[in-house]
C-alpha positions in Angstrom: 0.0 0.0 0.0 1.4 3.4 -1.0 1.3 6.2 1.5 0.2 9.4 -0.1 1.6 12.7 1.2 -0.7 14.8 3.3 -2.3 17.6 1.3 -3.6 21.0 2.3 -6.3 23.2 0.7 -4.9 26.4 -0.8 -7.2 29.4 -0.4 -7.5 32.9 -1.6 -7.9 36.0 0.7 -11.6 35.4 0.9 -11.1 31.8 2.0 -12.2 30.2 -1.2 -10.4 27.0 -2.3 -8.1 27.6 -5.2 -6.1 24.4 -5.2 -4.2 21.8 -3.2 -0.6 21.2 -2.4 1.5 18.7 -0.4 1.7 19.9 3.2 5.5 19.5 3.3 6.0 21.5 0.1 3.7 24.3 1.3 5.4 25.1 4.7 8.4 27.0 3.6 9.8 30.6 3.9 7.1 31.6 1.4 4.1 29.6 2.6 0.9 29.9 0.5 -2.3 30.8 2.3 -4.1 27.6 3.2 -6.9 26.2 5.3 -6.3 24.9 8.8 -8.1 24.6 12.2 -7.2 24.8 15.9 -9.1 22.9 18.6 -9.2 23.6 22.3 -10.3 20.5 24.2 -11.9 20.6 27.7 -12.6 17.8 30.2 -16.0 17.7 32.0 -14.4 19.6 34.9 -13.7 22.6 32.7 -9.9 22.1 32.5 -8.2 22.8 29.1 -5.9 20.3 27.5 -2.6 22.0 26.4 0.1 20.2 24.5 3.8 20.7 24.1 4.8 20.2 20.4 7.2 17.3 19.8 10.8 18.3 19.4 10.9 16.8 16.0 8.2 19.1 14.6 9.3 21.3 11.7 7.9 24.5 13.2 7.8 25.7 16.8 9.3 22.4 18.2 8.9 22.1 22.0 6.6 25.0 22.5 3.3 24.7 24.4 0.1 25.2 22.4 -3.6 24.5 22.2 -4.8 20.9 22.3 -4.2 20.2 18.6 -4.2 21.8 15.2 -4.4 20.4 11.7 -5.4 20.8 8.1 -8.5 19.4 6.5 -7.7 17.2 3.5 -9.2 18.2 0.1 -12.9 17.3 0.3 -12.8 16.7 4.1 -15.1 18.7 6.4 -13.5 20.6 9.3 -15.5 18.3 11.7 -14.1 15.2 10.1 -10.6 16.6 10.1 -10.9 17.5 13.8 -12.0 14.0 14.7 -9.1 12.5 12.6 -6.5 14.7 14.2 -7.8 14.2 17.7 -7.3 10.5 17.3 -3.9 10.8 15.4 -2.3 13.3 17.8 -3.9 12.4 21.2 -5.7 9.1 20.8 -9.0 10.8 22.0 -12.5 11.2 20.7 -14.1 14.7 21.0 -17.7 15.7 21.3 -19.7 18.9 21.6 -17.7 20.6 18.9 -18.4 24.4 18.8 -16.9 27.0 16.4 -15.6 29.7 18.7 -13.5 32.0 16.5 -14.7 31.5 12.9 -12.6 34.2 11.3 -9.2 33.5 12.9 -6.4 34.0 10.5 -2.7 34.4 11.1 0.8 34.6 9.6 3.8 33.8 11.8 7.4 33.1 11.2 9.3 30.4 13.1 12.9 30.9 14.3 13.9 28.6 11.4 12.4 31.0 8.9 9.4 28.8 8.0 6.1 30.7 7.7 2.7 29.6 8.9 0.0 31.4 6.8 -3.4 30.1 7.6 -7.1 30.7 7.6 -7.7 28.8 10.8 -11.1 28.6 12.4 -10.9 27.8 16.1 -13.0 25.2 17.8 -13.9 24.1 21.3 -14.6 20.4 22.1 -15.0 18.1 25.1 -13.4 14.7 25.8 -13.8 12.2 28.6 -10.8 10.2 27.3 -7.3 10.0 28.8 -4.9 11.3 26.2 -2.4 8.9 24.7 -0.2 11.3 22.7 1.5 10.3 19.5 5.2 11.1 20.3 5.9 12.4 16.7 3.3 15.1 17.4 3.2 15.7 21.1 6.0 15.7 23.7 3.8 16.1 26.7 0.4 17.4 27.8 -1.3 18.9 30.8 -4.8 19.7 31.9 -4.9 23.3 33.2 -7.4 25.9 34.4 -8.1 28.3 31.6 -7.2 31.3 33.8 -3.8 29.7 34.6 -3.1 29.3 30.9 -3.9 32.9 30.1 -1.6 34.1 32.9 1.2 31.8 31.8 0.9 32.8 28.1 0.9 36.5 29.1 3.9 36.2 31.4 6.0 34.0 29.1 4.8 34.3 25.6 8.0 32.8 24.2 7.1 29.4 25.7 3.8 29.2 23.7 2.9 29.1 20.0 2.1 32.5 18.7 -1.3 31.4 17.5 -2.3 30.3 21.0 -1.6 33.8 22.4 -3.7 35.4 19.6 -6.5 32.9 20.1 -6.6 33.4 23.9 -6.8 37.2 23.3 -10.0 36.6 21.3 -11.5 33.8 23.4 -15.0 34.5 24.6 -15.4 34.3 28.4 
């Protein structure tokens, strides 16, 4: 069985699909605008799951971030992509998916020079599962009180992904 490379959906400034490209070829020093998502996962006690990106990640290795992110494949819905990535990265099933920041978009440059350039709706979900992280994606995880995360991201922004800080600044209370 041949393993096909992961693809992303290229979009124009309005968010309309204009093509597809291999994920690895898109993330460069001149990254084309593409579709993504971020998901913040809570447990029934209201704690938020944060993850530390694996040290082997191409961009922002070792930094803390939201629960997980990803890219919908061509023809895949955001909801299906979120379910797929929740399993792949954390070994969890998510429920009660809610779109929280529909118009989130960002461009950020990693210390290595690689650019993230994404239209990236932000979701909230619930899980009752115990995470079993994929070590190629996640170095470690923690369940935290949302207020503690906001305080930590504000006092030490360099320890967190830039998109997490921007998302927290727009998160509804």
